[in-house]
C-alpha positions in Angstrom: 72.7 56.1 -12.1 69.8 58.1 -13.7 70.4 60.2 -16.7 68.7 63.6 -17.1 66.9 63.7 -20.3 65.3 66.7 -21.8 61.7 66.4 -22.9 61.0 66.9 -26.6 57.7 67.9 -28.3 56.3 65.6 -31.0 53.8 66.8 -33.5 51.2 64.4 -34.9 50.5 65.3 -38.5 46.8 65.2 -39.5 47.6 62.7 -42.4 48.8 60.2 -39.8 45.6 60.5 -37.8 43.6 60.0 -41.0 45.1 56.5 -41.3 45.0 55.5 -37.6 41.6 56.4 -36.3 39.0 53.7 -36.4 35.4 54.9 -35.9 33.1 52.5 -34.1 29.4 53.0 -34.4 26.9 51.7 -31.9 23.9 50.0 -33.4 20.8 51.1 -31.6 17.4 49.7 -32.4 15.0 51.9 -34.3 12.4 51.7 -31.5 14.7 53.5 -29.1 16.3 56.0 -31.3 15.4 58.1 -34.3 18.2 57.0 -36.7 17.5 59.9 -39.0 18.6 62.4 -36.3 22.3 61.9 -36.9 22.2 60.3 -40.4 24.0 63.3 -42.0 26.8 63.0 -39.4 27.2 59.2 -39.6 26.7 58.7 -43.4 29.8 60.5 -44.6 33.5 59.8 -44.1 35.4 62.2 -41.8 36.6 65.3 -43.6 40.2 66.4 -43.7 39.2 69.4 -41.5 38.1 67.0 -38.8 41.5 65.3 -38.7 43.3 68.7 -38.7 41.2 69.9 -35.8 41.9 66.7 -33.8 45.6 67.0 -34.6 45.6 70.6 -33.4 44.0 69.8 -30.1 46.0 66.7 -29.4 49.2 68.5 -30.1 48.2 71.5 -28.0 47.5 69.2 -25.0 50.6 67.0 -25.4 53.0 69.8 -26.0 51.7 72.7 -23.9 49.2 71.0 -21.6 46.4 73.1 -23.1 43.0 71.4 -22.5 40.7 71.1 -25.5 37.3 72.9 -25.4 34.9 71.3 -22.9 32.6 70.2 -25.7 35.2 67.9 -27.3 37.6 67.3 -24.4 36.4 63.7 -23.7 36.8 62.8 -27.3 40.3 64.3 -27.6 41.4 62.8 -24.3 40.2 59.3 -25.4 42.3 59.6 -28.5 45.3 60.8 -26.6 44.9 58.0 -24.1 44.9 55.4 -26.9 47.9 57.0 -28.7 49.9 57.3 -25.5 49.2 53.7 -24.5 50.3 52.4 -27.9 46.8 51.3 -28.9 45.2 52.0 -32.3 43.2 55.2 -31.8 39.5 54.4 -31.8 36.8 56.9 -31.9 33.5 56.0 -30.3 30.3 57.1 -32.0 29.5 59.7 -29.4 33.0 61.2 -29.7 32.7 61.3 -33.4 29.3 63.1 -33.2 30.6 65.7 -30.7 33.7 66.4 -32.8 31.6 66.8 -36.0 29.1 69.1 -34.2 32.0 71.2 -32.8 33.6 71.4 -36.3 30.2 72.5 -37.8 29.8 75.2 -35.2 33.3 76.5 -35.8 32.8 76.9 -39.6 
């Protein structure tokens, strides 16, 4: 016998994301890539505003089904996939760069 269960919305607070996202960087040889191009993005730790933005878009998708903006949709969906699968959320270098660039544009 199957029970009917009502769905509930869960909000992920930004402070929780700050502790759970691991950022992996690709190491690309200098001959193939100008490492100074993204040095300002990769050199500093993520800002609180970044975690708040990620939390906002993750919650919007998981609670209302609202897709994140196209520029950051792959990054947000990767984090949602990790979180929904019970894995530690990992942010790839490309995702981190796209999120930081989007945050910069929105300021």
